[in-house]
C-alpha distance (Angstrom), angle and dihedral (degrees) to the residues before:
residue distance angle dihedral
M1 . . .
D2 3.79 . .
S3 3.79 123.0 .
G4 3.81 91.8 -113.4
M5 3.79 91.4 59.8
I6 3.81 92.0 46.3
G7 3.80 88.8 54.7
K8 3.81 91.4 49.7
I9 3.81 92.0 50.0
E10 3.81 90.9 51.1
K11 3.81 90.8 47.7
A12 3.81 91.0 49.5
K13 3.81 91.2 52.8
R14 3.80 90.4 50.8
Y15 3.81 91.8 47.6
A16 3.82 91.4 50.2
Q17 3.81 89.6 57.3
E18 3.81 92.7 50.7
R19 3.80 99.2 73.0
E20 3.81 93.0 175.0
R21 3.83 88.0 72.4
F22 3.81 91.0 69.8
R23 3.81 128.1 75.2
F24 3.78 119.2 176.0
S25 3.78 114.0 -148.2
S26 3.80 98.3 177.3
F27 3.78 142.7 -5.6
D28 3.80 141.4 161.3
I29 3.80 118.0 -149.4
T30 3.77 142.5 168.0
F31 3.80 111.1 -124.9
H32 3.81 114.7 -156.7
G33 3.81 101.9 -141.9
D34 3.79 126.9 -172.9
N35 3.81 92.7 -95.8
N36 3.80 107.1 17.5
D37 3.76 144.2 0.7
H38 3.79 115.0 -97.7
R39 3.77 132.5 -160.6
V40 3.81 112.1 -130.0
T41 3.78 122.2 -175.0
F42 3.77 132.4 -174.4
E43 3.77 121.4 -164.4
G44 3.77 132.5 150.6
S45 3.83 91.2 2.5
V46 3.82 90.5 -57.0
F47 3.79 126.0 118.9
K48 3.80 121.8 -152.7
C49 3.80 127.5 -176.2
D50 3.79 129.8 -176.6
C51 3.82 94.6 -138.7
E52 3.82 120.0 114.1
F53 3.82 94.3 -118.5
F54 3.80 92.4 56.8
V55 3.81 91.5 52.9
T56 3.79 91.3 62.1
H57 3.83 101.1 30.8
Q58 3.83 105.0 30.6
H59 3.83 88.2 -133.7
C60 3.80 132.1 63.3
A61 3.80 142.7 170.5
H62 3.82 89.9 -88.0
T63 3.81 95.5 55.1
M64 3.80 92.7 40.5
A65 3.82 90.9 51.4
L66 3.79 89.5 53.3
E67 3.79 91.7 47.7
N68 3.82 88.3 54.3
L69 3.80 93.5 44.7
L70 3.80 93.6 48.4
K71 3.81 96.5 38.6
D72 3.80 111.1 159.9
M73 3.82 89.8 9.6
L74 3.80 96.8 83.8
P75 3.77 129.2 69.4
E76 3.80 115.3 -118.2
T77 3.80 104.4 -61.7
V78 3.77 125.9 -127.9
K79 3.78 121.8 -155.3
A80 3.80 112.1 -118.8
């Protein structure tokens, strides 16, 4: 492996530890819940989930788990 690549690998490891460098603007994921899979999207600082609880409360365990997981990597969120 060349020295340039070694430097890039080291830089990537450092970047990965500095979570404040990352800001998600959108994503679409499948969340494997206890009972079912759920589609969760994030776009324009707004979460959406296809679970029944989210429909009535605009927040759910799936979106809150992602907020915790991605803490400091999301812009200020707005409830849909």
